[in-house]
TIRO-2110 file (N, C-alpha, C; in Angstrom, 1 decimal):
// TIRO-2110
-32.2, -23.7, -55.8, N, 1, A
-32.9, -22.5, -55.5, CA, 1, A
-32.2, -21.7, -54.3, C, 1, A
-31.9, -22.5, -53.2, N, 2, A
-31.3, -21.9, -52.1, CA, 2, A
-29.9, -21.4, -52.5, C, 2, A
-29.2, -22.1, -53.4, N, 3, A
-27.8, -21.8, -53.7, CA, 3, A
-27.8, -20.4, -54.5, C, 3, A
-29.0, -20.1, -55.1, N, 4, A
-29.0, -18.9, -55.9, CA, 4, A
-29.5, -17.7, -55.0, C, 4, A
-30.0, -18.0, -53.8, N, 5, A
-30.6, -16.9, -53.0, CA, 5, A
-29.6, -15.8, -52.7, C, 5, A
-28.3, -16.0, -52.3, N, 6, A
-27.4, -14.9, -52.0, CA, 6, A
-27.2, -14.0, -53.2, C, 6, A
-27.2, -14.6, -54.4, N, 7, A
-27.1, -13.7, -55.6, CA, 7, A
-28.3, -12.8, -55.8, C, 7, A
-29.5, -13.4, -55.5, N, 8, A
-30.7, -12.5, -55.5, CA, 8, A
-30.7, -11.4, -54.5, C, 8, A
-30.3, -11.8, -53.3, N, 9, A
-30.2, -10.8, -52.2, CA, 9, A
-29.2, -9.7, -52.6, C, 9, A
-28.1, -10.1, -53.2, N, 10, A
-27.1, -9.1, -53.6, CA, 10, A
-27.6, -8.2, -54.7, C, 10, A
-28.4, -8.8, -55.6, N, 11, A
-29.0, -7.9, -56.7, CA, 11, A
-30.0, -6.9, -56.1, C, 11, A
-30.8, -7.4, -55.1, N, 12, A
-31.8, -6.6, -54.5, CA, 12, A
-31.2, -5.4, -53.7, C, 12, A
-30.0, -5.8, -53.0, N, 13, A
-29.3, -4.7, -52.3, CA, 13, A
-28.7, -3.7, -53.2, C, 13, A
-28.2, -4.1, -54.3, N, 14, A
-27.6, -3.2, -55.3, CA, 14, A
-28.7, -2.3, -55.9, C, 14, A
-29.9, -2.9, -56.2, N, 15, A
-31.0, -2.0, -56.6, CA, 15, A
-31.5, -1.0, -55.6, C, 15, A
-31.5, -1.5, -54.3, N, 16, A
-31.9, -0.5, -53.2, CA, 16, A
-30.9, 0.6, -53.2, C, 16, A
-29.6, 0.3, -53.3, N, 17, A
-28.6, 1.4, -53.2, CA, 17, A
-28.8, 2.4, -54.4, C, 17, A
-29.1, 1.8, -55.6, N, 18, A
-29.3, 2.6, -56.8, CA, 18, A
-30.5, 3.6, -56.6, C, 18, A
-31.5, 3.1, -55.8, N, 19, A
-32.7, 4.0, -55.7, CA, 19, A
-32.6, 4.9, -54.5, C, 19, A
-31.5, 4.9, -53.7, N, 20, A
-31.4, 5.8, -52.6, CA, 20, A
-31.4, 7.3, -53.2, C, 20, A
-32.1, 8.2, -52.5, N, 21, A
-32.1, 9.6, -53.0, CA, 21, A
-30.7, 10.2, -52.9, C, 21, A
-30.4, 11.1, -53.9, N, 22, A
-29.0, 11.6, -53.9, CA, 22, A
-28.8, 12.5, -52.7, C, 22, A
-27.5, 12.5, -52.2, N, 23, A
-27.2, 13.4, -51.1, CA, 23, A
-27.2, 14.8, -51.6, C, 23, A
-27.9, 15.6, -50.8, N, 24, A
-28.1, 17.0, -51.2, CA, 24, A
-26.8, 17.9, -50.8, C, 24, A
-26.4, 18.6, -51.8, N, 25, A
-25.2, 19.4, -51.5, CA, 25, A
-25.5, 20.5, -50.4, C, 25, A
-24.6, 20.6, -49.5, N, 26, A
-24.8, 21.6, -48.4, CA, 26, A
-24.3, 23.0, -48.9, C, 26, A
-24.6, 24.0, -48.0, N, 27, A
-24.2, 25.3, -48.3, CA, 27, A
-23.7, 25.9, -47.0, C, 27, A
-22.5, 26.4, -47.0, N, 28, A
-21.9, 27.0, -45.7, CA, 28, A
-21.5, 28.4, -46.0, C, 28, A
-21.8, 29.3, -45.1, N, 29, A
-21.5, 30.7, -45.2, CA, 29, A
-21.0, 31.2, -43.8, C, 29, A
-19.9, 32.0, -43.8, N, 30, A
-19.4, 32.6, -42.6, CA, 30, A
-20.1, 33.9, -42.3, C, 30, A
-20.8, 33.9, -41.1, N, 31, A
-21.5, 35.1, -40.7, CA, 31, A
-20.8, 36.0, -39.7, C, 31, A
-19.9, 35.3, -38.9, N, 32, A
-19.1, 36.1, -37.9, CA, 32, A
-17.9, 35.3, -37.5, C, 32, A
-16.9, 36.1, -37.1, N, 33, A
-15.6, 35.5, -36.7, CA, 33, A
-15.1, 36.0, -35.4, C, 33, A
-14.6, 35.1, -34.6, N, 34, A
-14.0, 35.4, -33.3, CA, 34, A
-12.8, 34.5, -33.0, C, 34, A
-12.0, 34.7, -32.0, N, 35, A
-10.9, 33.9, -31.7, CA, 35, A
-11.4, 32.6, -31.2, C, 35, A
-11.2, 31.5, -32.0, N, 36, A
-11.6, 30.1, -31.6, CA, 36, A
-13.0, 29.8, -31.8, C, 36, A
-13.8, 30.7, -32.4, N, 37, A
-15.2, 30.5, -32.7, CA, 37, A
-15.6, 31.1, -34.0, C, 37, A
-16.7, 30.6, -34.6, N, 38, A
-17.2, 31.2, -35.8, CA, 38, A
-18.8, 31.0, -35.8, C, 38, A
-19.4, 32.0, -36.4, N, 39, A
-20.9, 31.8, -36.6, CA, 39, A
-21.0, 31.4, -38.1, C, 39, A
-21.6, 30.3, -38.3, N, 40, A
-21.8, 29.7, -39.7, CA, 40, A
-23.2, 29.5, -40.0, C, 40, A
-23.5, 29.8, -41.3, N, 41, A
-24.9, 29.4, -41.8, CA, 41, A
-24.7, 28.1, -42.5, C, 41, A
-25.2, 27.1, -42.0, N, 42, A
-25.1, 25.7, -42.6, CA, 42, A
-26.5, 25.3, -43.1, C, 42, A
-26.7, 25.3, -44.3, N, 43, A
-28.0, 24.9, -45.0, CA, 43, A
-29.1, 25.7, -44.4, C, 43, A
-28.9, 27.0, -44.2, N, 44, A
-29.9, 27.8, -43.7, CA, 44, A
-30.0, 27.9, -42.1, C, 44, A
-29.3, 27.1, -41.5, N, 45, A
-29.3, 27.1, -40.0, CA, 45, A
-28.0, 27.9, -39.5, C, 45, A
-28.2, 28.9, -38.7, N, 46, A
-27.2, 29.7, -38.2, CA, 46, A
-26.7, 29.1, -36.8, C, 46, A
-25.4, 28.7, -36.8, N, 47, A
-24.9, 28.1, -35.6, CA, 47, A
-23.6, 28.7, -35.2, C, 47, A
-23.3, 28.7, -33.9, N, 48, A
-22.0, 29.1, -33.3, CA, 48, A
-21.2, 27.8, -33.0, C, 48, A
-20.0, 27.7, -33.7, N, 49, A
-19.2, 26.5, -33.5, CA, 49, A
-17.9, 27.0, -32.8, C, 49, A
-17.4, 26.2, -31.9, N, 50, A
-16.1, 26.4, -31.3, CA, 50, A
-15.2, 25.4, -32.1, C, 50, A
-13.8, 25.8, -32.1, N, 51, A
-12.9, 24.9, -32.8, CA, 51, A
-13.0, 23.5, -32.3, C, 51, A
-13.1, 22.6, -33.3, N, 52, A
-13.3, 21.1, -33.0, CA, 52, A
-14.7, 20.7, -33.0, C, 52, A
-15.7, 21.6, -33.0, N, 53, A
-17.1, 21.2, -33.0, CA, 53, A
-17.5, 21.0, -34.4, C, 53, A
-18.6, 20.2, -34.7, N, 54, A
-19.1, 19.9, -36.0, CA, 54, A
-20.6, 20.0, -36.0, C, 54, A
-21.1, 20.3, -37.2, N, 55, A
-22.5, 20.3, -37.4, CA, 55, A
-22.8, 19.9, -38.9, C, 55, A
-23.6, 18.9, -39.0, N, 56, A
-24.0, 18.5, -40.4, CA, 56, A
-22.8, 18.2, -41.3, C, 56, A
-21.8, 17.6, -40.7, N, 57, A
-20.6, 17.2, -41.5, CA, 57, A
-19.6, 18.3, -41.7, C, 57, A
-19.8, 19.5, -41.1, N, 58, A
-18.9, 20.6, -41.2, CA, 58, A
-18.2, 20.8, -39.8, C, 58, A
-16.9, 20.7, -39.9, N, 59, A
-16.1, 20.9, -38.6, CA, 59, A
-15.2, 22.1, -38.7, C, 59, A
-15.3, 22.9, -37.6, N, 60, A
-14.5, 24.1, -37.5, CA, 60, A
-13.1, 23.7, -37.0, C, 60, A
-12.1, 23.9, -37.9, N, 61, A
-10.7, 23.5, -37.6, CA, 61, A
-10.0, 24.6, -36.8, C, 61, A
-10.2, 25.9, -37.3, N, 62, A
-9.6, 27.0, -36.6, CA, 62, A
-10.4, 28.3, -37.0, C, 62, A
-10.2, 29.3, -36.1, N, 63, A
-10.9, 30.6, -36.4, CA, 63, A
-10.2, 31.7, -35.7, C, 63, A
-10.2, 32.9, -36.3, N, 64, A
-9.7, 34.1, -35.7, CA, 64, A
-10.6, 35.2, -36.3, C, 64, A
-10.2, 36.5, -36.1, N, 65, A
-11.0, 37.6, -36.5, CA, 65, A
-10.9, 37.8, -38.0, C, 65, A
-10.1, 37.1, -38.7, N, 66, A
-10.0, 37.3, -40.2, CA, 66, A
-10.6, 36.1, -41.0, C, 66, A
-10.5, 34.9, -40.5, N, 67, A
-11.0, 33.8, -41.3, CA, 67, A
-11.3, 32.6, -40.5, C, 67, A
-12.1, 31.7, -41.1, N, 68, A
-12.4, 30.4, -40.4, CA, 68, A
-11.9, 29.3, -41.3, C, 68, A
-11.3, 28.3, -40.7, N, 69, A
-10.9, 27.1, -41.5, CA, 69, A
-11.9, 26.0, -41.2, C, 69, A
-12.5, 25.5, -42.2, N, 70, A
-13.5, 24.4, -42.0, CA, 70, A
-13.1, 23.2, -42.8, C, 70, A
-13.5, 22.0, -42.2, N, 71, A
-13.3, 20.7, -42.8, CA, 71, A
-14.6, 20.2, -43.3, C, 71, A
-14.8, 20.0, -44.5, N, 72, A
-16.0, 19.4, -45.1, CA, 72, A
-15.7, 18.2, -45.9, C, 72, A
-16.1, 17.1, -45.3, N, 73, A
-15.9, 15.8, -46.0, CA, 73, A
-14.4, 15.6, -46.4, C, 73, A
-13.6, 15.9, -45.5, N, 74, A
-12.1, 15.7, -45.7, CA, 74, A
-11.4, 16.8, -46.5, C, 74, A
-12.2, 17.8, -47.0, N, 75, A
-11.6, 18.9, -47.7, CA, 75, A
-11.5, 20.1, -46.8, C, 75, A
-10.4, 20.8, -46.8, N, 76, A
-10.2, 22.0, -45.9, CA, 76, A
-10.3, 23.3, -46.7, C, 76, A
-11.1, 24.2, -46.2, N, 77, A
-11.3, 25.5, -46.8, CA, 77, A
-11.1, 26.6, -45.8, C, 77, A
-10.5, 27.7, -46.3, N, 78, A
-10.3, 28.9, -45.6, CA, 78, A
-11.3, 30.0, -46.0, C, 78, A
-12.1, 30.5, -45.1, N, 79, A
-13.2, 31.4, -45.5, CA, 79, A
-13.2, 32.6, -44.6, C, 79, A
-13.4, 33.8, -45.3, N, 80, A
-13.5, 35.0, -44.5, CA, 80, A
-15.0, 35.3, -44.3, C, 80, A
-15.4, 36.5, -43.7, N, 81, A
-16.8, 36.8, -43.5, CA, 81, A
-17.5, 37.0, -44.8, C, 81, A
-18.7, 36.4, -44.9, N, 82, A
-19.5, 36.5, -46.1, CA, 82, A
-19.0, 35.7, -47.2, C, 82, A
-18.0, 34.8, -47.0, N, 83, A
-17.6, 33.9, -48.0, CA, 83, A
-18.4, 32.6, -47.9, C, 83, A
-18.7, 32.0, -49.0, N, 84, A
-19.6, 30.9, -49.0, CA, 84, A
-19.0, 29.6, -49.7, C, 84, A
-19.3, 28.5, -49.2, N, 85, A
-19.0, 27.2, -49.9, CA, 85, A
-20.4, 26.6, -50.3, C, 85, A
-20.5, 26.3, -51.6, N, 86, A
-21.8, 25.8, -52.0, CA, 86, A
-21.7, 24.9, -53.2, C, 86, A
-22.8, 24.3, -53.7, N, 87, A
-22.8, 23.4, -54.8, CA, 87, A
-21.8, 22.3, -54.6, C, 87, A
-22.1, 21.3, -53.8, N, 88, A
-21.2, 20.2, -53.5, CA, 88, A
-19.9, 20.6, -52.9, C, 88, A
-20.0, 21.7, -52.1, N, 89, A
-18.9, 22.3, -51.4, CA, 89, A
-17.8, 22.9, -52.2, C, 89, A
-18.1, 23.4, -53.4, N, 90, A
-17.1, 24.1, -54.2, CA, 90, A
-17.2, 25.5, -53.8, C, 90, A
-16.1, 26.2, -53.7, N, 91, A
-16.0, 27.6, -53.3, CA, 91, A
-16.7, 28.4, -54.3, C, 91, A
-17.7, 29.2, -53.9, N, 92, A
-18.3, 30.2, -54.8, CA, 92, A
-17.3, 31.3, -55.2, C, 92, A
-17.3, 31.6, -56.4, N, 93, A
-16.4, 32.6, -56.9, CA, 93, A
-16.9, 34.0, -56.5, C, 93, A
-16.0, 34.7, -55.8, N, 94, A
-16.4, 36.0, -55.3, CA, 94, A
-15.3, 37.0, -55.8, C, 94, A
-15.8, 38.1, -56.4, N, 95, A
-14.9, 39.2, -56.8, CA, 95, A
-14.8, 40.2, -55.7, C, 95, A
-13.6, 40.8, -55.5, N, 96, A
-13.4, 41.7, -54.4, CA, 96, A
-12.6, 42.9, -54.7, C, 96, A
-12.9, 44.1, -54.1, N, 97, A
-12.0, 45.2, -54.2, CA, 97, A
-11.9, 45.8, -52.9, C, 97, A
-10.7, 46.3, -52.5, N, 98, A
-10.4, 46.9, -51.2, CA, 98, A
-10.0, 48.4, -51.5, C, 98, A
-10.7, 49.3, -50.7, N, 99, A
-10.5, 50.7, -50.9, CA, 99, A
-9.9, 51.4, -49.7, C, 99, A
-8.9, 52.1, -49.9, N, 100, A
-8.3, 52.9, -48.8, CA, 100, A
-9.0, 54.2, -48.7, C, 100, A
-9.2, 54.8, -47.4, N, 101, A
-9.8, 56.1, -47.3, CA, 101, A
-8.9, 57.2, -47.9, C, 101, A
-9.5, 58.2, -48.4, N, 102, A
-8.8, 59.4, -49.0, CA, 102, A
-9.6, 60.6, -48.5, C, 102, A
-9.1, 61.8, -48.8, N, 103, A
-9.8, 63.1, -48.6, CA, 103, A
-10.7, 63.1, -47.4, C, 103, A
-10.2, 63.3, -46.2, N, 104, A
-11.0, 63.4, -45.0, CA, 104, A
-11.8, 62.1, -44.7, C, 104, A
-11.2, 60.9, -45.0, N, 105, A
-11.9, 59.7, -44.7, CA, 105, A
-12.9, 59.2, -45.7, C, 105, A
-13.0, 59.9, -46.8, N, 106, A
-13.9, 59.5, -47.9, CA, 106, A
-13.3, 58.4, -48.7, C, 106, A
-14.1, 57.5, -49.3, N, 107, A
-13.6, 56.5, -50.2, CA, 107, A
-13.8, 56.8, -51.6, C, 107, A
-12.8, 57.2, -52.3, N, 108, A
-12.9, 57.5, -53.7, CA, 108, A
-12.1, 56.4, -54.5, C, 108, A
-12.6, 56.1, -55.7, N, 109, A
-12.0, 55.0, -56.5, CA, 109, A
-12.3, 55.2, -57.9, C, 109, A
-11.4, 54.7, -58.8, N, 110, A
-11.7, 54.7, -60.2, CA, 110, A
-12.8, 53.6, -60.4, C, 110, A
-13.7, 53.8, -61.3, N, 111, A
-14.8, 52.9, -61.6, CA, 111, A
-15.1, 53.0, -63.1, C, 111, A
-16.0, 52.2, -63.6, N, 112, A
-16.5, 52.2, -64.9, CA, 112, A
-18.0, 52.2, -64.9, C, 112, A
-18.6, 53.2, -65.6, N, 113, A
-20.0, 53.3, -65.8, CA, 113, A
-20.3, 53.1, -67.3, C, 113, A
-21.2, 52.1, -67.6, N, 114, A
-21.4, 51.7, -69.0, CA, 114, A
-20.1, 51.5, -69.7, C, 114, A
-19.1, 50.9, -68.9, N, 115, A
-17.8, 50.6, -69.5, CA, 115, A
-16.9, 51.8, -69.8, C, 115, A
-17.3, 53.0, -69.2, N, 116, A
-16.4, 54.2, -69.5, CA, 116, A
-15.8, 54.6, -68.1, C, 116, A
-14.6, 55.0, -68.1, N, 117, A
-13.9, 55.3, -66.9, CA, 117, A
-14.4, 56.6, -66.2, C, 117, A
-14.4, 56.5, -64.9, N, 118, A
-14.9, 57.7, -64.1, CA, 118, A
-14.5, 57.5, -62.7, C, 118, A
-14.2, 58.6, -61.9, N, 119, A
-14.0, 58.5, -60.5, CA, 119, A
-15.3, 58.6, -59.7, C, 119, A
-15.4, 57.8, -58.7, N, 120, A
-16.7, 57.8, -57.9, CA, 120, A
-16.3, 57.9, -56.5, C, 120, A
-17.2, 58.4, -55.7, N, 121, A
-17.1, 58.4, -54.2, CA, 121, A
-18.2, 57.6, -53.6, C, 121, A
-17.8, 56.7, -52.7, N, 122, A
-18.8, 55.9, -51.9, CA, 122, A
-19.6, 56.8, -51.1, C, 122, A
-21.0, 56.7, -51.2, N, 123, A
-21.9, 57.5, -50.5, CA, 123, A
-23.1, 56.6, -50.0, C, 123, A
-23.0, 56.1, -48.8, N, 124, A
-24.1, 55.3, -48.3, CA, 124, A
-25.4, 56.0, -48.0, C, 124, A
-25.3, 57.4, -48.0, N, 125, A
-26.5, 58.2, -47.7, CA, 125, A
-27.2, 58.5, -49.0, C, 125, A
-26.7, 58.2, -50.2, N, 126, A
-27.3, 58.5, -51.4, CA, 126, A
-28.2, 57.3, -51.8, C, 126, A
-29.4, 57.6, -52.2, N, 127, A
-30.3, 56.5, -52.6, CA, 127, A
-29.9, 55.8, -53.8, C, 127, A
-29.3, 56.5, -54.8, N, 128, A
-28.9, 55.9, -56.0, CA, 128, A
-27.5, 56.5, -56.4, C, 128, A
-27.0, 56.0, -57.5, N, 129, A
-25.8, 56.6, -58.1, CA, 129, A
-26.3, 58.0, -58.6, C, 129, A
-25.5, 59.0, -58.3, N, 130, A
-25.9, 60.4, -58.6, CA, 130, A
-24.7, 61.1, -59.4, C, 130, A
-25.1, 61.9, -60.4, N, 131, A
-24.0, 62.6, -61.1, CA, 131, A
-24.6, 63.9, -61.7, C, 131, A
-23.7, 64.8, -62.0, N, 132, A
-24.1, 66.1, -62.6, CA, 132, A
-24.4, 65.9, -64.1, C, 132, A
-24.9, 67.0, -64.7, N, 133, A
-25.2, 67.0, -66.1, CA, 133, A
-23.9, 66.9, -66.9, C, 133, A
-22.8, 67.6, -66.6, N, 134, A
-21.6, 67.5, -67.4, CA, 134, A
-21.0, 66.1, -67.3, C, 134, A
-21.1, 65.4, -66.1, N, 135, A
-20.6, 64.0, -66.0, CA, 135, A
-21.4, 63.1, -66.8, C, 135, A
-22.7, 63.3, -66.9, N, 136, A
-23.6, 62.4, -67.7, CA, 136, A
-23.3, 62.6, -69.2, C, 136, A
-23.1, 63.8, -69.6, N, 137, A
-22.8, 64.0, -71.0, CA, 137, A
-21.4, 63.4, -71.3, C, 137, A
-20.4, 63.5, -70.4, N, 138, A
-19.1, 62.9, -70.7, CA, 138, A
-19.2, 61.4, -70.8, C, 138, A
-20.2, 60.8, -70.0, N, 139, A
-20.3, 59.3, -70.1, CA, 139, A
-21.2, 58.9, -71.2, C, 139, A
-21.8, 59.8, -71.9, N, 140, A
-22.7, 59.5, -73.0, CA, 140, A
-24.0, 58.9, -72.6, C, 140, A
-24.5, 59.3, -71.5, N, 141, A
-25.8, 58.8, -71.0, CA, 141, A
-27.0, 59.6, -71.6, C, 141, A
-27.9, 58.9, -72.1, N, 142, A
-29.1, 59.5, -72.8, CA, 142, A
-30.1, 59.8, -71.7, C, 142, A
-29.9, 60.8, -70.9, N, 143, A
-30.7, 61.0, -69.7, CA, 143, A
-32.1, 61.5, -70.0, C, 143, A
-32.3, 62.1, -71.2, N, 144, A
-33.6, 62.6, -71.5, CA, 144, A
-34.7, 61.6, -71.8, C, 144, A
-34.2, 60.3, -71.9, N, 145, A
-35.2, 59.2, -71.9, CA, 145, A
-35.6, 58.7, -70.6, C, 145, A
-35.0, 59.3, -69.6, N, 146, A
-35.3, 59.0, -68.2, CA, 146, A
-36.6, 59.7, -67.7, C, 146, A
-36.8, 59.5, -66.4, N, 147, A
-38.1, 60.1, -65.8, CA, 147, A
-37.7, 61.3, -65.0, C, 147, A
-38.3, 62.5, -65.3, N, 148, A
-37.9, 63.8, -64.7, CA, 148, A
-38.5, 63.8, -63.3, C, 148, A
-37.6, 64.1, -62.3, N, 149, A
-38.0, 64.3, -60.9, CA, 149, A
-37.4, 65.5, -60.4, C, 149, A
-37.8, 65.9, -59.2, N, 150, A
-37.2, 67.0, -58.4, CA, 150, A
-36.5, 66.3, -57.2, C, 150, A
-35.3, 66.6, -57.0, N, 151, A
-34.5, 65.9, -56.0, CA, 151, A
-33.9, 67.0, -55.1, C, 151, A
-33.9, 66.7, -53.8, N, 152, A
-33.3, 67.6, -52.8, CA, 152, A
-31.8, 67.3, -52.7, C, 152, A
-31.0, 68.3, -52.9, N, 153, A
-29.5, 68.2, -52.8, CA, 153, A
-29.0, 69.2, -51.8, C, 153, A
-27.7, 69.2, -51.6, N, 154, A
-27.1, 70.2, -50.7, CA, 154, A
-27.2, 71.6, -51.2, C, 154, A
-27.5, 71.7, -52.6, N, 155, A
-27.7, 73.0, -53.1, CA, 155, A
-29.2, 73.3, -53.4, C, 155, A
-30.1, 72.6, -52.7, N, 156, A
-31.5, 72.8, -52.8, CA, 156, A
-32.2, 71.8, -53.8, C, 156, A
-33.4, 72.1, -54.2, N, 157, A
-34.2, 71.3, -55.1, CA, 157, A
-33.6, 71.5, -56.6, C, 157, A
-33.3, 70.4, -57.2, N, 158, A
-32.9, 70.5, -58.6, CA, 158, A
-33.7, 69.5, -59.4, C, 158, A
-33.9, 69.8, -60.7, N, 159, A
-34.5, 68.8, -61.6, CA, 159, A
-33.5, 67.7, -61.9, C, 159, A
-33.9, 66.5, -61.9, N, 160, A
-33.1, 65.3, -62.2, CA, 160, A
-33.8, 64.3, -63.0, C, 160, A
-33.0, 63.6, -63.8, N, 161, A
-33.6, 62.5, -64.6, CA, 161, A
-33.2, 61.1, -64.0, C, 161, A
-34.2, 60.3, -63.7, N, 162, A
-33.9, 58.9, -63.2, CA, 162, A
-33.7, 58.0, -64.4, C, 162, A
-32.5, 57.4, -64.5, N, 163, A
-32.1, 56.6, -65.7, CA, 163, A
-31.6, 55.3, -65.2, C, 163, A
-31.5, 54.3, -66.1, N, 164, A
-31.0, 53.0, -65.8, CA, 164, A
-29.6, 52.9, -66.5, C, 164, A
-28.6, 52.6, -65.7, N, 165, A
-27.3, 52.4, -66.2, CA, 165, A
-27.1, 50.9, -66.6, C, 165, A
-26.4, 50.7, -67.7, N, 166, A
-26.2, 49.3, -68.1, CA, 166, A
-25.4, 48.5, -67.1, C, 166, A
-24.3, 49.2, -66.6, N, 167, A
-23.5, 48.5, -65.6, CA, 167, A
-22.6, 49.5, -64.9, C, 167, A
-22.3, 49.2, -63.6, N, 168, A
-21.3, 49.9, -62.8, CA, 168, A
-20.3, 48.9, -62.2, C, 168, A
-19.0, 49.3, -62.4, N, 169, A
-18.0, 48.3, -62.1, CA, 169, A
-16.9, 49.0, -61.2, C, 169, A
-16.6, 48.5, -60.1, N, 170, A
-15.5, 49.0, -59.3, CA, 170, A
-14.5, 47.8, -59.1, C, 170, A
-13.3, 48.0, -59.6, N, 171, A
-12.4, 46.9, -59.6, CA, 171, A
-13.1, 45.8, -60.4, C, 171, A
-13.1, 44.6, -59.9, N, 172, A
-13.8, 43.5, -60.6, CA, 172, A
-15.2, 43.3, -60.2, C, 172, A
-15.8, 44.2, -59.4, N, 173, A
-17.1, 44.0, -58.8, CA, 173, A
-18.1, 44.8, -59.7, C, 173, A
-18.8, 44.0, -60.5, N, 174, A
-19.7, 44.6, -61.5, CA, 174, A
-21.2, 44.3, -61.1, C, 174, A
-22.0, 45.4, -61.3, N, 175, A
-23.5, 45.2, -61.1, CA, 175, A
-24.2, 45.8, -62.3, C, 175, A
-25.1, 45.0, -62.9, N, 176, A
-25.8, 45.5, -64.1, CA, 176, A
-27.1, 46.1, -63.7, C, 176, A
-27.6, 46.9, -64.6, N, 177, A
-29.0, 47.5, -64.5, CA, 177, A
-29.1, 48.3, -63.1, C, 177, A
-28.4, 49.4, -63.0, N, 178, A
-28.2, 50.2, -61.8, CA, 178, A
-29.0, 51.5, -62.0, C, 178, A
-29.9, 51.9, -61.1, N, 179, A
-30.6, 53.2, -61.2, CA, 179, A
-29.6, 54.3, -60.9, C, 179, A
-29.8, 55.4, -61.6, N, 180, A
-28.9, 56.6, -61.3, CA, 180, A
-29.8, 57.9, -61.5, C, 180, A
-29.3, 58.9, -60.9, N, 181, A
-29.9, 60.2, -61.0, CA, 181, A
-29.0, 61.2, -61.7, C, 181, A
-29.4, 61.8, -62.7, N, 182, A
-28.6, 62.8, -63.4, CA, 182, A
-29.2, 64.2, -63.1, C, 182, A
-28.5, 64.9, -62.3, N, 183, A
-28.9, 66.3, -61.8, CA, 183, A
-28.6, 67.3, -62.9, C, 183, A
-29.7, 68.1, -63.1, N, 184, A
-29.5, 69.2, -64.2, CA, 184, A
-28.8, 70.4, -63.6, C, 184, A
-27.5, 70.1, -63.1, N, 185, A
-26.7, 71.1, -62.5, CA, 185, A
-25.3, 70.6, -62.5, C, 185, A
-24.4, 71.4, -61.9, N, 186, A
-23.0, 70.9, -61.8, CA, 186, A
-22.7, 70.1, -60.5, C, 186, A
-23.7, 69.8, -59.8, N, 187, A
-23.6, 69.0, -58.5, CA, 187, A
-24.0, 67.5, -58.8, C, 187, A
-23.2, 66.6, -58.3, N, 188, A
-22.0, 66.7, -57.4, CA, 188, A
-20.8, 66.9, -58.2, C, 188, A
-19.7, 67.3, -57.5, N, 189, A
-18.4, 67.4, -58.2, CA, 189, A
-17.8, 66.1, -58.6, C, 189, A
-18.1, 65.0, -57.8, N, 190, A
-17.6, 63.6, -58.1, CA, 190, A
-18.9, 62.8, -58.1, C, 190, A
-18.9, 61.8, -59.1, N, 191, A
-20.1, 60.9, -59.1, CA, 191, A
-20.2, 60.1, -57.8, C, 191, A
-21.4, 60.2, -57.2, N, 192, A
-21.7, 59.5, -56.0, CA, 192, A
-22.2, 58.0, -56.3, C, 192, A
-21.5, 57.1, -55.6, N, 193, A
-21.9, 55.7, -55.7, CA, 193, A
-22.8, 55.4, -54.6, C, 193, A
-24.1, 55.5, -54.9, N, 194, A
-25.1, 55.3, -53.8, CA, 194, A
-25.6, 53.9, -53.7, C, 194, A
-26.8, 53.7, -53.0, N, 195, A
-27.3, 52.4, -52.6, CA, 195, A
-27.9, 51.6, -53.7, C, 195, A
-28.2, 52.2, -54.9, N, 196, A
-28.6, 51.4, -56.0, CA, 196, A
-27.5, 50.4, -56.5, C, 196, A
-26.3, 50.8, -56.2, N, 197, A
-25.1, 49.9, -56.4, CA, 197, A
-24.8, 49.1, -55.1, C, 197, A
-24.6, 49.9, -54.1, N, 198, A
-24.1, 49.4, -52.8, CA, 198, A
-24.9, 48.3, -52.2, C, 198, A
-26.2, 48.4, -52.4, N, 199, A
-27.1, 47.4, -51.8, CA, 199, A
-27.1, 46.1, -52.5, C, 199, A
-26.4, 46.1, -53.6, N, 200, A
-26.3, 44.8, -54.4, CA, 200, A
-25.0, 44.2, -54.3, C, 200, A
-24.1, 44.7, -53.4, N, 201, A
-22.8, 44.0, -53.2, CA, 201, A
-22.6, 43.9, -51.7, C, 201, A
-21.7, 43.0, -51.3, N, 202, A
-21.3, 42.8, -49.9, CA, 202, A
-20.4, 43.9, -49.6, C, 202, A
-20.6, 44.7, -48.4, N, 203, A
-19.7, 45.7, -48.1, CA, 203, A
-19.5, 45.7, -46.6, C, 203, A
-18.2, 45.8, -46.2, N, 204, A
-17.8, 45.9, -44.8, CA, 204, A
-16.5, 46.5, -44.7, C, 204, A
-16.1, 47.0, -43.5, N, 205, A
-14.8, 47.6, -43.2, CA, 205, A
-13.9, 46.6, -42.5, C, 205, A
-12.7, 46.7, -42.8, N, 206, A
-11.7, 45.8, -42.2, CA, 206, A
-10.4, 46.6, -41.9, C, 206, A
-10.2, 46.9, -40.7, N, 207, A
-9.0, 47.8, -40.3, CA, 207, A
-8.9, 49.0, -41.1, C, 207, A
-10.1, 49.7, -41.3, N, 208, A
-10.1, 51.0, -42.0, CA, 208, A
-10.3, 50.9, -43.5, C, 208, A
-10.1, 49.6, -44.0, N, 209, A
-10.2, 49.4, -45.4, CA, 209, A
-11.7, 49.0, -45.7, C, 209, A
-12.3, 49.7, -46.8, N, 210, A
-13.6, 49.3, -47.2, CA, 210, A
-13.5, 48.2, -48.2, C, 210, A
-14.2, 47.2, -48.0, N, 211, A
-14.2, 46.0, -48.8, CA, 211, A
-15.5, 45.8, -49.6, C, 211, A
-15.5, 45.7, -50.9, N, 212, A
-16.7, 45.5, -51.7, CA, 212, A
-16.5, 44.1, -52.3, C, 212, A
-17.5, 43.3, -52.2, N, 213, A
-17.5, 41.9, -52.8, CA, 213, A
-18.8, 41.7, -53.6, C, 213, A
-18.6, 40.9, -54.7, N, 214, A
-19.8, 40.6, -55.5, CA, 214, A
-20.7, 39.7, -54.6, C, 214, A
-22.0, 39.8, -54.8, N, 215, A
-22.9, 38.9, -54.1, CA, 215, A
-23.0, 37.7, -54.9, C, 215, A
-23.5, 36.6, -54.3, N, 216, A
-23.6, 35.3, -55.0, CA, 216, A
-24.9, 34.7, -54.7, C, 216, A
END
């Protein structure tokens, strides 16, 4: 009986290990970057780490104003602001487009609305995507099924229809089910890409370049 005891203990130890709760995958997101430091969101806890410091198994290897290099369980990752590592530390796929300023500092870019090509102008002051009646007709938007409103524009009050677009895509950054206003006039000259789209993407400026990234 005594001779068999080590085998029993080994079996019990194996069973205990099998019943250990699984290690929960962490989530790491870069919130801010500085020379030699980075603000990281690690499993919901926002911390400032200096190079060489660790928190919850995440070590900051290097950092500057453009990216942070982190070591997670022996794997090294390079992350920019708003980039995230999640699901057992696999890099979350992020789509990105970079826009150079044009026409007096405005950001204009080719886009697709309901998969049809159109030029749009970024307008953080617009509540929703906004377009003129001729633009809506060119895009084949059935605006009369929308809700009729009166909207204040640079040209005064105009009748507008609030509609739902199937999708709006800039570069690879696509957002589905986006609210838009179709003005019953020739205003605006260019489709305005307002906050019904912009609020659903990551947006920041980097050396004068406007960066749009898909949210995750």
